[in-house]
N, C-alpha and C positions, 0 to 999 in steps of 0.2 A: 510720743507725738507720731502721728501717722505720716506717711510719705505723701508727696504731691500727687501721686497716682495710687489709688487704692490697691491696684494690682501689685504695687511695689512695696507695700507695707511689710509683708512677711520677709521679703528680701532685705529690707532695711533692718528689721529686728535681728535677723540672722547675722548680718554684718556687724551690727552693734554688739551683739553677744560675743562674737568672735574677737572683735577689736578690744573690748573691755578685758576679756580673759588674757589675750596676747599682751596687752599693755601692762597689766598687773603681774602676770606670771613670767613674762619673758623680757619685754622691753626694759622695765625698771631694774632688771637683773643683768642688763648689758647685751641681751640678744636682740638685735634690731632687724632680724630677718622677718619680713612681714608675711605671716602665714595667712592673712585674711585678704590679700590682694585679689585672688580669684573671685571671692564673694563680692568684693567692692566693684569689680568690673561688671559683674552680672547686674548688681543693683544700679550702677551708674547707667548702664544701657537702658534699663527699665525706666529710670527717671528721665533720661533724655527723650525717650519715646513719649512718655506722658506729657512732657513739656511741649513737644511738637503737636501732640493731639489737642492741647489746650490753646494752640496758636500763640504761644509765648515765644519771644525772640531769644532763641538759644544763643545765637552769636553775641548778642548784647550782654548776656549773662557771663560769657566766657572771656569778654574783653578785659584786658589789663587797664586799670584806671589809676591805681595808686602811683604817684610819682610822675603822672603825665598831666597834660593840660586839661584833661577831662575830670581830674580830681576836684571835687568841690570842697571849699574850706568848711570847717565845722561852724555851727551856728555860734553866735556870741553868747557868752555866759552871762545870765542875768543875775543881779545881786539883790 
């Protein structure tokens, strides 16, 4: 899947490749030192810029909702 900003897609793939390798080769073996954090920060910066350029409300997306009065109940289950 591509990123929200086309210019971020390569950064996204680089981070995902790093994360998948780190998770399987290190994290699952007990090493929780995140080697991919620098790649994530670069990707996150790109995504935030793309969101702002699309005039989307970034503050709304970062707002905590779960466990607050803003959390909506799930829809009823139909039988």
